Residue frames as a rotation matrix with the C-alpha (Angstrom) as fourth column:
MET 1
0.002 -0.309 0.951 -13.21
-0.679 -0.699 -0.226 -10.12
0.734 -0.645 -0.211 -14.24
SER 2
-0.001 0.010 -1.000 -12.52
0.592 0.806 0.007 -11.68
0.806 -0.592 -0.006 -10.87
TRP 3
0.743 0.323 0.586 -12.82
-0.300 -0.621 0.724 -10.65
0.598 -0.714 -0.364 -7.24
SER 4
0.156 -0.875 -0.458 -9.59
0.497 0.470 -0.730 -10.54
0.854 -0.114 0.508 -5.30
TYR 5
0.990 0.001 0.141 -8.12
-0.121 -0.507 0.853 -9.77
0.072 -0.862 -0.502 -1.91
GLU 6
0.275 -0.961 -0.014 -4.45
0.118 0.048 -0.992 -8.85
0.954 0.271 0.126 -1.51
ILE 7
0.969 -0.196 -0.150 -2.41
0.131 -0.106 0.986 -9.31
-0.209 -0.975 -0.077 1.64
ALA 8
0.472 -0.856 0.211 0.99
0.065 -0.205 -0.977 -7.61
0.879 0.475 -0.041 1.34
MET 9
0.914 -0.190 -0.358 3.50
0.394 0.209 0.895 -8.38
-0.095 -0.959 0.265 4.10
ARG 10
0.493 -0.739 0.458 6.48
-0.084 -0.565 -0.821 -6.17
0.866 0.367 -0.341 4.83
GLY 11
0.961 -0.276 0.002 9.39
0.010 0.043 0.999 -6.22
-0.275 -0.960 0.044 7.22
ALA 12
0.201 -0.966 -0.162 13.16
-0.851 -0.254 0.460 -6.35
-0.485 0.045 -0.873 7.48
PRO 13
0.091 -0.200 -0.976 14.83
-0.822 0.538 -0.186 -8.87
0.563 0.819 -0.115 5.14
GLU 14
-0.862 -0.506 -0.024 15.68
-0.397 0.705 -0.588 -11.15
0.314 -0.497 -0.809 8.07
ALA 15
-0.371 0.810 0.454 11.95
-0.626 0.143 -0.766 -11.59
-0.686 -0.569 0.454 8.74
ALA 16
-0.040 0.392 -0.919 11.44
-0.973 0.195 0.126 -13.41
0.229 0.899 0.374 5.42
ALA 17
-0.756 -0.307 -0.578 12.45
-0.247 0.952 -0.182 -16.86
0.606 0.005 -0.795 6.71
GLY 18
-0.888 0.456 0.049 9.95
0.066 0.233 -0.970 -16.70
-0.454 -0.859 -0.237 9.55
LEU 19
-0.204 0.842 -0.499 7.24
-0.823 -0.424 -0.379 -15.59
-0.530 0.333 0.780 7.13
TRP 20
-0.241 0.070 -0.968 7.73
-0.746 0.625 0.231 -18.66
0.621 0.777 -0.099 4.95
GLN 21
-0.940 -0.097 -0.327 7.62
0.124 0.795 -0.593 -20.88
0.317 -0.598 -0.736 8.05
TRP 22
-0.661 0.749 -0.054 4.43
-0.319 -0.346 -0.882 -19.13
-0.679 -0.566 0.467 9.17
LEU 23
-0.111 0.647 -0.754 2.76
-0.993 -0.092 0.067 -19.75
-0.026 0.757 0.653 5.83
SER 24
-0.424 -0.140 -0.895 3.63
-0.412 0.910 0.053 -23.45
0.807 0.391 -0.443 5.84
ALA 25
-0.995 -0.093 0.033 2.52
-0.068 0.399 -0.914 -23.92
0.072 -0.912 -0.404 9.45
GLY 26
-0.530 0.848 -0.016 -1.16
0.620 0.375 -0.689 -23.47
-0.578 -0.375 -0.725 8.78
PRO 27
-0.137 0.542 -0.829 -2.38
-0.288 -0.823 -0.490 -20.33
-0.948 0.171 0.268 6.98
ARG 28
-0.790 -0.165 -0.590 -1.76
-0.607 0.079 0.791 -21.83
-0.083 0.983 -0.163 3.53
GLN 29
-0.864 0.479 -0.154 -4.17
0.433 0.863 0.259 -24.69
0.257 0.157 -0.954 4.18
ALA 30
-0.370 0.755 -0.541 -6.67
0.617 -0.236 -0.751 -22.52
-0.695 -0.611 -0.378 6.05
LEU 31
-0.415 0.180 -0.892 -6.84
-0.491 -0.869 0.053 -19.93
-0.766 0.460 0.449 3.27
THR 32
-0.906 0.046 -0.421 -7.48
-0.369 0.403 0.838 -22.58
0.208 0.914 -0.348 0.61
ARG 33
-0.696 0.677 -0.237 -10.54
0.712 0.693 -0.110 -23.72
0.090 -0.245 -0.965 2.58
LEU 34
-0.752 0.445 -0.487 -12.24
-0.161 -0.839 -0.519 -20.32
-0.640 -0.312 0.703 2.53
PRO 35
0.049 0.854 0.518 -15.77
0.611 0.385 -0.692 -20.60
-0.790 0.350 -0.502 1.07
GLY 36
0.902 0.431 -0.016 -15.88
0.225 -0.502 -0.835 -19.43
-0.368 0.749 -0.550 -2.54
LEU 37
0.137 -0.917 -0.374 -12.10
-0.488 -0.391 0.780 -19.28
-0.862 0.076 -0.501 -3.00
ALA 38
0.964 0.199 -0.175 -11.25
-0.236 0.349 -0.907 -19.89
-0.120 0.916 0.383 -6.67
SER 39
0.498 -0.863 -0.085 -7.44
0.565 0.398 -0.723 -19.67
0.658 0.312 0.686 -6.46
LEU 40
0.907 -0.338 -0.252 -4.57
0.060 -0.488 0.871 -18.53
-0.418 -0.804 -0.423 -4.27
ASP 41
0.611 -0.738 0.288 -1.37
0.403 -0.024 -0.915 -16.98
0.682 0.675 0.283 -5.64
LEU 42
0.647 -0.533 -0.545 1.84
0.510 -0.228 0.829 -16.24
-0.566 -0.815 0.125 -3.77
TYR 43
0.784 -0.441 0.436 4.12
0.136 -0.563 -0.815 -13.40
0.605 0.698 -0.382 -4.89
ALA 44
0.608 -0.689 -0.393 7.74
0.571 0.036 0.820 -13.15
-0.552 -0.724 0.415 -3.76
PRO 45
0.503 -0.481 -0.717 10.52
-0.541 -0.823 0.172 -10.71
-0.674 0.301 -0.675 -4.74
ALA 46
0.989 -0.140 -0.039 12.02
0.043 0.539 -0.841 -11.76
0.139 0.831 0.539 -8.06
GLU 47
0.387 -0.922 0.015 15.65
0.298 0.141 0.944 -12.83
-0.873 -0.361 0.329 -8.13
GLY 48
-0.227 -0.560 0.797 17.92
0.961 0.006 0.277 -11.07
-0.160 0.829 0.537 -10.58
PRO 49
-0.734 -0.147 -0.663 18.17
0.173 -0.985 0.027 -7.48
-0.656 -0.095 0.748 -11.86
ALA 50
0.180 0.821 0.541 15.00
0.960 -0.025 -0.280 -5.99
-0.216 0.570 -0.793 -13.31
HIS 51
-0.776 -0.594 -0.214 15.62
0.498 -0.784 0.371 -2.85
-0.388 0.181 0.904 -15.37
ASP 52
0.482 0.830 0.280 12.78
0.876 -0.451 -0.172 -0.34
-0.017 0.328 -0.944 -15.59
PRO 53
-0.354 -0.755 0.551 14.38
0.746 -0.584 -0.320 2.90
0.563 0.298 0.771 -16.81
TYR 54
-0.219 0.348 0.911 12.01
-0.199 -0.931 0.308 5.06
0.955 -0.114 0.273 -14.74
ASN 55
0.663 0.544 0.514 11.24
-0.623 0.022 0.782 3.15
0.414 -0.839 0.354 -11.53
HIS 56
-0.295 -0.825 -0.482 13.59
-0.121 0.533 -0.837 1.71
0.948 -0.189 -0.258 -8.94
ASP 57
0.373 0.520 0.768 11.46
-0.854 -0.132 0.503 0.69
0.363 -0.844 0.395 -5.96
ALA 58
-0.412 -0.728 -0.548 13.91
-0.491 0.684 -0.540 -1.72
0.768 0.047 -0.639 -4.37
THR 59
-0.983 0.001 0.182 12.20
-0.166 0.406 -0.899 -2.40
-0.075 -0.914 -0.399 -1.04
GLY 60
-0.300 0.917 -0.262 8.95
-0.632 0.014 0.775 -4.20
0.714 0.398 0.575 -1.73
PRO 61
0.582 0.589 0.561 6.83
-0.812 0.391 0.432 -6.68
0.035 -0.707 0.706 0.19
LEU 62
-0.538 -0.701 0.468 8.53
-0.727 0.667 0.162 -9.77
-0.426 -0.253 -0.869 1.55
MET 63
-0.890 0.362 0.278 5.50
0.433 0.861 0.266 -11.69
-0.143 0.357 -0.923 0.36
MET 64
-0.542 0.823 -0.171 2.08
-0.827 -0.558 -0.063 -11.07
-0.147 0.107 0.983 -1.13
LEU 65
-0.772 0.455 0.444 -0.89
0.425 0.889 -0.173 -13.40
-0.473 0.054 -0.879 -1.06
MET 66
-0.696 0.590 -0.408 -3.58
-0.717 -0.601 0.354 -12.82
-0.036 0.539 0.841 -3.69
LEU 67
-0.694 0.562 0.450 -6.86
0.265 0.781 -0.566 -14.59
-0.670 -0.273 -0.691 -3.03
HIS 68
-0.826 0.443 -0.348 -9.29
-0.523 -0.372 0.767 -14.84
0.211 0.816 0.539 -5.94
PHE 69
-0.603 0.699 0.384 -12.95
-0.108 0.406 -0.908 -15.55
-0.790 -0.589 -0.169 -5.22
ALA 70
-0.681 0.396 0.617 -15.69
0.717 0.531 0.451 -16.97
-0.149 0.749 -0.645 -7.40
SER 71
0.228 0.806 0.547 -17.97
0.756 -0.501 0.423 -14.00
0.614 0.317 -0.723 -6.75
ARG 72
-0.356 -0.273 0.894 -18.04
-0.185 -0.917 -0.354 -10.57
0.916 -0.291 0.276 -5.23
ASP 73
0.594 0.671 0.444 -20.31
-0.596 -0.004 0.803 -11.83
0.541 -0.742 0.397 -2.48
ALA 74
0.768 -0.365 -0.526 -17.87
0.509 0.847 0.156 -14.60
0.389 -0.387 0.836 -1.57
LEU 75
-0.319 -0.907 0.275 -15.08
0.546 -0.414 -0.729 -12.04
0.775 -0.082 0.627 -1.24
ALA 76
-0.199 0.303 0.932 -17.21
-0.517 -0.840 0.162 -9.67
0.832 -0.450 0.324 0.83
ASN 77
0.824 0.566 -0.033 -18.40
-0.296 0.480 0.826 -12.45
0.483 -0.671 0.563 3.11
ALA 78
0.402 -0.756 -0.517 -14.86
0.734 0.604 -0.312 -13.72
0.548 -0.254 0.797 3.74
VAL 79
-0.572 -0.622 0.535 -13.85
0.233 -0.749 -0.621 -10.22
0.787 -0.230 0.573 4.80
LYS 80
-0.236 0.558 0.796 -16.90
-0.638 -0.707 0.307 -9.23
0.733 -0.435 0.522 6.80
ASN 81
0.776 0.623 -0.097 -17.64
-0.347 0.550 0.759 -12.46
0.527 -0.556 0.643 8.68
GLY 82
0.472 -0.670 0.573 -14.09
-0.820 -0.096 0.564 -12.85
-0.323 -0.736 -0.595 9.97
ALA 83
0.933 -0.091 0.349 -13.26
0.156 0.974 -0.163 -15.99
-0.326 0.207 0.923 7.98
LEU 84
0.643 -0.731 0.229 -10.28
0.184 -0.143 -0.972 -14.37
0.743 0.668 0.043 6.28
ALA 85
0.217 -0.551 0.806 -8.86
-0.829 -0.540 -0.146 -12.99
0.515 -0.636 -0.574 9.52
ASN 86
0.628 0.064 0.775 -9.27
-0.594 0.683 0.425 -16.37
-0.502 -0.727 0.468 11.22
ALA 87
0.966 -0.223 0.128 -7.57
0.255 0.757 -0.602 -18.13
0.037 0.614 0.788 8.30
HIS 88
0.346 -0.905 0.249 -4.38
0.017 -0.259 -0.966 -16.08
0.938 0.339 -0.075 8.34
GLY 89
0.714 0.096 -0.693 -4.37
0.596 0.435 0.675 -15.92
0.366 -0.895 0.253 12.14
GLY 90
0.872 -0.447 -0.200 -1.87
-0.220 -0.723 0.654 -13.08
-0.437 -0.526 -0.729 12.50
PHE 91
0.772 -0.631 -0.075 1.72
-0.062 0.043 -0.997 -12.67
0.633 0.774 -0.006 11.36
PRO 92
0.298 -0.742 -0.600 5.21
0.898 0.431 -0.087 -13.35
0.323 -0.513 0.795 12.71
ASP 93
0.548 -0.215 -0.808 7.02
0.447 -0.741 0.500 -10.74
-0.707 -0.636 -0.310 14.80
GLY 94
-0.423 -0.778 -0.464 8.52
0.081 -0.543 0.836 -7.98
-0.903 0.316 0.292 12.70
VAL 95
-0.840 0.211 0.500 5.98
0.532 0.145 0.834 -8.33
0.104 0.967 -0.234 9.88
GLU 96
-0.449 0.743 -0.497 3.27
-0.178 -0.619 -0.765 -5.80
-0.876 -0.255 0.410 9.11
ALA 97
-0.680 0.286 0.675 0.51
0.699 0.530 0.480 -6.39
-0.220 0.798 -0.561 6.57
THR 98
-0.587 0.599 -0.545 -1.84
-0.567 -0.785 -0.252 -4.33
-0.578 0.161 0.800 4.45
GLY 99
-0.535 0.489 0.688 -4.93
0.597 0.796 -0.101 -5.54
-0.597 0.357 -0.718 2.64
ALA 100
-0.597 0.398 -0.696 -7.09
-0.640 -0.759 0.115 -4.48
-0.483 0.515 0.709 -0.28
ALA 101
-0.081 0.666 0.742 -10.21
0.416 0.699 -0.582 -5.83
-0.906 0.261 -0.334 -1.96
PHE 102
-0.676 -0.299 -0.673 -10.36
-0.455 -0.549 0.701 -5.55
-0.579 0.780 0.235 -5.75
GLU 103
0.778 0.580 0.243 -12.32
-0.032 0.423 -0.905 -6.14
-0.628 0.696 0.348 -8.88
ARG 104
-0.321 -0.947 0.019 -9.63
-0.111 0.058 0.992 -7.51
-0.941 0.316 -0.124 -11.20
GLN 105
0.809 0.527 -0.260 -9.95
-0.277 -0.049 -0.960 -6.91
-0.518 0.848 0.107 -14.93
SER 106
-0.141 -0.842 0.520 -7.81
0.310 0.462 0.831 -8.79
-0.940 0.279 0.196 -17.44
TYR 107
0.468 0.220 -0.856 -6.99
-0.591 -0.642 -0.488 -7.56
-0.657 0.734 -0.170 -20.95
PRO 108
0.854 -0.140 0.501 -6.11
0.413 0.769 -0.488 -9.35
-0.317 0.624 0.715 -24.21
ILE 109
0.038 -0.894 -0.446 -2.72
-0.280 -0.438 0.854 -9.09
-0.959 0.093 -0.267 -25.84
GLY 110
-0.889 -0.437 0.138 -1.80
0.028 0.248 0.968 -9.09
-0.457 0.865 -0.208 -29.52
ASP 111
-0.689 0.646 -0.328 -4.67
-0.557 -0.182 0.811 -10.11
0.464 0.741 0.485 -31.78
ALA 112
-0.850 0.353 -0.391 -6.37
0.481 0.823 -0.301 -12.24
0.215 -0.444 -0.870 -29.13
ALA 113
-0.163 0.893 0.420 -10.06
-0.003 -0.427 0.904 -11.66
0.987 0.146 0.072 -28.54
ARG 114
0.887 0.461 -0.041 -9.81
0.000 0.088 0.996 -12.69
0.463 -0.883 0.079 -24.89
PRO 115
0.359 -0.777 0.517 -7.22
-0.933 -0.320 0.166 -12.41
0.036 -0.542 -0.840 -22.13
ALA 116
-0.042 -0.481 -0.876 -4.72
-0.317 0.838 -0.445 -15.24
0.948 0.259 -0.187 -21.96
PRO 117
0.814 0.260 -0.519 -4.69
0.347 0.500 0.794 -17.55
0.466 -0.826 0.317 -18.92
LEU 118
0.610 -0.605 0.511 -2.45
-0.767 -0.614 0.187 -16.33
0.201 -0.506 -0.839 -16.10
GLU 119
0.956 -0.269 -0.120 0.44
0.274 0.961 0.027 -18.77
0.108 -0.058 0.992 -16.45
ALA 120
0.199 -0.944 0.261 3.77
0.312 -0.192 -0.930 -16.92
0.929 0.267 0.257 -16.91
PRO 121
0.364 -0.011 -0.931 5.52
0.888 0.308 0.343 -16.55
0.283 -0.951 0.121 -13.54
PHE 122
-0.698 -0.665 -0.268 7.13
0.714 -0.676 -0.184 -13.09
-0.059 -0.319 0.946 -13.63
SER 123
0.430 0.880 0.201 4.88
0.855 -0.468 0.221 -10.19
0.289 0.076 -0.954 -12.59
TYR 124
-0.806 -0.510 0.301 5.59
0.397 -0.843 -0.363 -6.48
0.439 -0.173 0.882 -12.43
VAL 125
0.022 0.849 -0.529 3.27
0.983 0.077 0.166 -5.39
0.182 -0.523 -0.833 -9.64
VAL 126
-0.800 -0.236 0.552 2.26
0.264 -0.964 -0.030 -1.73
0.540 0.122 0.833 -9.80
ARG 127
0.063 0.824 -0.563 0.14
0.996 -0.021 0.081 0.13
0.055 -0.566 -0.822 -7.26
TYR 128
-0.540 -0.082 0.838 -1.00
0.142 -0.990 -0.006 3.77
0.830 0.116 0.546 -7.25
HIS 129
-0.533 0.245 -0.810 -2.00
0.846 0.150 -0.512 5.17
-0.004 -0.958 -0.288 -3.89
ARG 130
0.536 0.768 0.349 -4.69
0.686 -0.638 0.350 7.67
0.491 0.052 -0.869 -2.98
PRO 131
0.227 0.956 -0.184 -5.34
0.308 -0.249 -0.918 10.55
-0.924 0.152 -0.351 -3.17
ALA 132
-0.681 -0.272 0.680 -5.96
0.732 -0.292 0.616 12.01
0.030 0.917 0.398 -6.60
ASP 133
-0.910 0.350 -0.223 -7.72
-0.309 -0.930 -0.200 15.29
-0.278 -0.113 0.954 -7.31
ASP 134
0.177 0.946 -0.270 -10.41
-0.972 0.125 -0.201 13.38
-0.157 0.298 0.942 -9.22
GLU 135
-0.457 -0.437 0.774 -10.15
-0.458 0.862 0.216 9.65
-0.762 -0.256 -0.594 -8.56
VAL 136
0.450 0.701 0.553 -12.82
0.207 0.521 -0.828 8.69
-0.869 0.487 0.090 -11.10
ALA 137
0.889 -0.150 -0.432 -11.05
-0.449 -0.465 -0.763 10.65
-0.086 0.872 -0.481 -13.84
PHE 138
-0.095 -0.990 0.107 -7.67
-0.952 0.121 0.280 9.18
-0.290 -0.076 -0.954 -12.90
ILE 139
-0.289 0.030 0.957 -8.92
-0.103 0.993 -0.063 5.59
-0.952 -0.117 -0.284 -13.05
ALA 140
0.741 0.639 0.206 -10.76
0.165 0.124 -0.979 6.20
-0.651 0.759 -0.013 -16.33
ASN 141
0.649 -0.576 -0.498 -7.67
-0.761 -0.505 -0.407 7.72
-0.017 0.642 -0.766 -17.91
TYR 142
-0.317 -0.819 0.477 -5.42
-0.781 0.512 0.359 4.91
-0.538 -0.259 -0.802 -16.72
ILE 143
-0.048 0.381 0.923 -7.71
0.163 0.915 -0.369 2.18
-0.986 0.133 -0.106 -18.04
ALA 144
0.881 0.461 -0.105 -8.18
0.004 -0.229 -0.973 3.98
-0.473 0.857 -0.204 -21.36
THR 145
0.654 -0.668 -0.354 -4.46
-0.739 -0.466 -0.486 4.45
0.160 0.580 -0.799 -22.04
HIS 146
-0.100 -0.877 0.470 -2.30
-0.934 0.245 0.258 1.92
-0.342 -0.414 -0.844 -20.23
PRO 147
0.104 0.087 0.991 -3.61
-0.126 0.989 -0.073 -1.62
-0.987 -0.117 0.114 -20.91
THR 148
0.932 0.293 0.211 -3.95
0.159 0.192 -0.968 -1.13
-0.324 0.937 0.133 -24.66
THR 149
0.585 -0.799 -0.136 -0.41
-0.728 -0.444 -0.523 0.22
0.358 0.405 -0.841 -24.86
GLN 150
-0.073 -0.596 0.799 1.00
-0.823 0.489 0.290 -2.42
-0.564 -0.636 -0.527 -22.52
ALA 151
0.649 0.415 0.637 -0.45
-0.034 0.853 -0.521 -5.01
-0.760 0.317 0.568 -24.89
LYS 152
0.931 -0.333 -0.148 2.17
-0.195 -0.114 -0.974 -3.90
0.307 0.936 -0.171 -27.43
LEU 153
0.306 -0.865 0.398 5.14
-0.885 -0.104 0.454 -4.63
-0.351 -0.491 -0.797 -25.14
PRO 154
0.064 -0.325 -0.943 7.30
-0.667 0.690 -0.283 -7.37
0.743 0.647 -0.173 -26.71
GLY 155
-0.673 -0.411 -0.615 7.03
0.001 0.831 -0.556 -10.68
0.739 -0.375 -0.559 -24.89
ILE 156
-0.622 0.471 0.626 4.11
-0.782 -0.335 -0.525 -9.68
-0.038 -0.816 0.577 -22.67
ARG 157
-0.874 0.253 -0.415 1.95
0.167 0.958 0.232 -12.59
0.456 0.133 -0.880 -21.48
GLY 158
-0.019 0.922 -0.386 -0.78
0.932 0.156 0.326 -10.91
0.361 -0.354 -0.863 -19.45
ILE 159
-0.808 -0.114 0.578 -2.22
-0.012 -0.978 -0.209 -7.58
0.589 -0.176 0.789 -18.30
MET 160
-0.021 0.819 -0.574 -4.46
0.900 0.266 0.346 -6.91
0.436 -0.509 -0.742 -15.31
CYS 161
-0.542 -0.034 0.840 -5.88
-0.264 -0.942 -0.208 -3.84
0.798 -0.334 0.501 -13.62
TYR 162
-0.484 0.315 -0.817 -7.04
0.821 0.486 -0.299 -3.93
0.302 -0.816 -0.494 -10.01
LEU 163
-0.313 0.502 0.806 -9.94
-0.135 -0.864 0.486 -1.63
0.940 0.043 0.338 -9.11
PRO 164
-0.987 -0.152 -0.044 -10.34
0.019 0.158 -0.987 -1.19
0.157 -0.976 -0.153 -5.34
LEU 165
-0.054 0.983 -0.174 -13.68
0.466 0.179 0.867 -2.09
0.883 -0.034 -0.468 -3.81
TYR 166
-0.739 -0.349 0.576 -13.97
-0.222 -0.681 -0.698 0.71
0.636 -0.644 0.426 -1.28
ASP 167
0.147 0.877 0.457 -17.27
-0.867 -0.108 0.486 -0.57
0.475 -0.468 0.745 0.09
VAL 168
0.722 -0.057 -0.689 -15.61
0.268 0.942 0.203 -3.84
0.637 -0.332 0.695 1.16
VAL 169
0.864 -0.412 0.289 -13.77
-0.472 -0.464 0.750 -3.21
-0.175 -0.784 -0.595 4.43
ALA 170
0.521 -0.733 -0.437 -10.13
-0.305 0.318 -0.897 -3.75
0.797 0.601 -0.058 3.52
ALA 171
-0.406 -0.681 0.609 -8.75
-0.825 -0.012 -0.565 -3.92
0.392 -0.732 -0.557 7.07
VAL 172
0.575 0.524 -0.629 -9.03
-0.240 0.843 0.482 -7.48
0.782 -0.127 0.610 8.41
GLY 173
0.772 -0.304 -0.559 -7.92
0.634 0.446 0.632 -8.05
0.057 -0.842 0.537 11.99
ASN 174
0.381 -0.721 -0.578 -4.34
0.200 -0.547 0.813 -6.77
-0.903 -0.425 -0.064 12.18
VAL 175
-0.378 -0.405 0.833 -4.20
0.909 0.010 0.417 -6.11
-0.177 0.914 0.364 8.42
ALA 176
-0.261 0.229 -0.938 -4.36
0.123 -0.956 -0.268 -2.37
-0.957 -0.185 0.222 7.71
SER 177
0.759 0.588 0.280 -6.03
0.387 -0.061 -0.920 -0.93
-0.524 0.807 -0.273 4.63
ALA 178
-0.237 -0.882 0.407 -3.60
0.881 -0.019 0.472 -0.35
-0.409 0.471 0.782 1.74
ASN 179
0.334 0.484 -0.809 -5.72
0.188 -0.875 -0.446 2.59
-0.924 -0.003 -0.383 0.51
TYR 180
-0.638 -0.585 0.501 -4.94
0.552 0.106 0.827 2.06
-0.537 0.804 0.255 -3.17
LEU 181
-0.202 0.505 -0.839 -6.17
-0.620 -0.730 -0.290 4.17
-0.759 0.462 0.460 -6.05
ILE 182
0.825 0.369 -0.428 -5.63
-0.565 0.552 -0.613 1.52
0.010 0.747 0.664 -8.74
GLY 183
0.087 -0.808 0.582 -3.36
-0.322 0.531 0.784 -1.45
-0.943 -0.256 -0.214 -9.33
ASN 184
0.675 0.029 -0.737 -1.76
-0.733 0.143 -0.665 -2.88
0.086 0.989 0.118 -12.44
GLU 185
0.148 -0.649 0.746 0.18
-0.285 0.694 0.661 -6.04
-0.947 -0.311 -0.082 -13.23
VAL 186
0.563 -0.069 -0.824 2.01
-0.814 0.127 -0.567 -7.06
0.144 0.989 0.015 -16.38
VAL 187
0.597 -0.179 0.782 3.22
-0.260 0.879 0.399 -10.64
-0.759 -0.442 0.478 -16.79
PHE 188
0.341 -0.589 -0.733 6.26
-0.905 0.005 -0.425 -12.07
0.254 0.808 -0.531 -18.59
ASP 189
0.727 -0.117 -0.677 8.02
0.036 0.991 -0.132 -15.42
0.686 0.071 0.724 -18.85
ASP 190
0.336 -0.689 -0.642 11.03
0.942 0.249 0.225 -14.17
0.005 -0.681 0.733 -16.88
ILE 191
0.425 -0.242 -0.872 13.09
0.283 -0.880 0.382 -11.13
-0.859 -0.410 -0.306 -15.92
ALA 192
-0.664 -0.732 0.150 15.04
0.350 -0.128 0.928 -11.26
-0.660 0.669 0.341 -19.17
ALA 193
-0.350 0.631 0.693 11.84
0.891 -0.002 0.453 -10.91
0.287 0.776 -0.561 -21.21
PHE 194
0.645 0.573 -0.506 10.70
0.726 -0.667 0.171 -8.08
-0.240 -0.477 -0.845 -18.95
ASN 195
0.005 -0.746 -0.666 13.99
0.257 -0.643 0.721 -6.22
-0.966 -0.175 0.188 -19.44
VAL 196
-0.776 -0.198 0.598 13.65
0.611 -0.007 0.791 -6.48
-0.153 0.980 0.127 -23.22
ALA 197
0.162 0.938 0.307 10.15
0.930 -0.249 0.271 -5.00
0.330 0.242 -0.912 -22.97
MET 198
0.627 0.069 -0.776 11.36
0.542 -0.755 0.370 -2.14
-0.560 -0.652 -0.511 -20.76
ALA 199
-0.417 -0.853 -0.313 14.01
0.224 -0.431 0.874 -1.26
-0.881 0.294 0.371 -23.36
SER 200
-0.402 0.336 0.852 11.43
0.914 0.203 0.351 -1.05
-0.054 0.920 -0.389 -26.17
PRO 201
-0.891 0.111 0.441 9.83
0.040 -0.947 0.319 2.12
0.452 0.301 0.839 -27.59
VAL 202
0.084 0.982 -0.170 6.54
0.350 0.130 0.928 1.03
0.933 -0.138 -0.332 -26.01
ARG 203
0.009 -0.139 -0.990 7.98
1.000 -0.008 0.010 1.81
-0.009 -0.990 0.139 -22.58
GLN 204
-0.930 -0.353 -0.106 8.54
0.346 -0.935 0.079 5.38
-0.127 0.037 0.991 -23.73
GLU 205
-0.504 0.829 0.242 4.94
-0.032 -0.298 0.954 5.57
0.863 0.474 0.177 -24.88
LEU 206
0.268 0.578 -0.771 3.77
0.762 0.363 0.537 4.40
0.590 -0.731 -0.343 -21.45
ARG 207
-0.456 -0.520 -0.722 5.91
0.848 -0.501 -0.175 7.08
-0.271 -0.692 0.670 -19.84
ALA 208
-0.927 0.186 0.325 4.25
0.010 -0.856 0.517 9.70
0.375 0.482 0.792 -22.01
HIS 209
0.038 0.985 -0.171 0.86
0.278 0.154 0.948 8.49
0.960 -0.084 -0.268 -20.76
TYR 210
-0.016 -0.109 -0.994 2.09
0.991 0.127 -0.030 8.81
0.129 -0.986 0.106 -17.19
HIS 211
-0.869 -0.400 -0.292 2.81
0.438 -0.895 -0.078 12.51
-0.230 -0.196 0.953 -17.71
GLU 212
-0.719 0.670 0.184 -0.74
-0.277 -0.519 0.809 12.97
0.637 0.530 0.559 -19.01
PHE 213
-0.392 0.583 -0.712 -2.47
0.802 0.596 0.047 11.38
0.451 -0.552 -0.701 -16.01
PRO 214
0.529 0.599 0.602 -4.91
0.054 -0.731 0.680 13.58
0.847 -0.327 -0.419 -14.08
SER 215
-0.172 -0.704 0.689 -3.26
-0.642 -0.451 -0.620 15.07
0.747 -0.549 -0.374 -11.01
PHE 216
0.808 0.328 -0.488 -2.53
0.169 0.665 0.728 12.70
0.564 -0.671 0.482 -8.12
SER 217
0.195 -0.732 0.652 -0.31
-0.762 -0.532 -0.369 12.97
0.617 -0.425 -0.662 -5.05
GLY 218
0.801 0.268 0.535 -0.44
-0.580 0.571 0.582 9.54
-0.149 -0.776 0.613 -3.43
GLY 219
-0.232 -0.966 0.116 2.68
-0.855 0.259 0.449 8.06
-0.464 0.005 -0.886 -4.99
ASN 220
0.801 0.431 -0.416 3.14
-0.583 0.719 -0.378 4.79
0.136 0.546 0.827 -6.84
THR 221
-0.006 -0.780 0.626 5.22
-0.675 0.465 0.573 1.63
-0.738 -0.419 -0.529 -6.50
HIS 222
0.623 0.066 -0.780 6.61
-0.708 0.472 -0.525 -0.90
0.333 0.879 0.341 -9.00
TYR 223
0.054 -0.574 0.817 7.86
-0.793 0.472 0.384 -4.29
-0.607 -0.669 -0.430 -7.77
PRO 224
-0.104 -0.151 -0.983 9.32
-0.782 0.623 -0.013 -7.18
0.614 0.767 -0.183 -9.80
MET 225
-0.140 0.185 0.973 7.91
-0.838 0.501 -0.216 -10.38
-0.527 -0.846 0.084 -8.31
THR 226
-0.839 -0.092 -0.536 7.59
-0.369 0.820 0.437 -14.08
0.400 0.565 -0.722 -9.02
ARG 227
-0.022 0.944 0.330 4.10
-0.999 -0.011 -0.036 -15.58
-0.030 -0.331 0.943 -8.84
THR 228
-0.946 -0.213 -0.246 3.37
-0.214 0.977 -0.023 -19.15
0.245 0.031 -0.969 -7.73
ARG 229
0.023 0.998 -0.061 -0.09
-0.683 0.060 0.728 -20.73
0.730 0.025 0.683 -7.81
LEU 230
-0.824 -0.310 0.475 -0.74
-0.567 0.451 -0.689 -22.40
0.000 -0.837 -0.548 -4.43
ALA 231
-0.566 0.715 0.409 -4.32
0.352 0.659 -0.665 -23.50
-0.745 -0.232 -0.625 -5.04
GLY 232
0.346 0.849 -0.400 -6.93
-0.146 -0.373 -0.916 -23.44
-0.927 0.375 -0.005 -7.79
């Protein structure tokens, strides 16, 4: 497992150029200097058509930053002592951000005894939002059914679930809390490999699990994104 903090930035498409300039101007270097930071990943909208037969969430974040910390305490301290807020320093005009603190769990694929290293660059980023009638039951059901089935998707390179740490204040400065229920991420070499997986019978099995989830009303999002390791 690892301890992670997500910053998801949204705005009109024309705000994207300013966001990349903002990142290069200082926050990238400042974030990498946070005490206890193990790695920093940048997620951007994937180029090319991604074909999930059941989900078509076209308008996703302009950019996501995922900060992974060496310990839970390092994550909590970065949030609570203001170091994280000072490092990002605010966002360009027209950009709004949400944040979430997570325990991230990785799962093996195929016959592997351990999860594979996170190396493949295409990620399908899934987030379920609160509320659910019974959040504990929802999370338990999701973890029991989804990762083991996702491991059968052809071409899959990695599986992760993100469990929100509600006791770590998610709002940091002008970053609002994302208020997630659970997150998931499946990793592939590219969009073409992802599309093959989505056309497989395993995708139908995952859909059947979805219809068996305990009741929830918070909605869910699915975004095809490209991940780049910036540090670590």
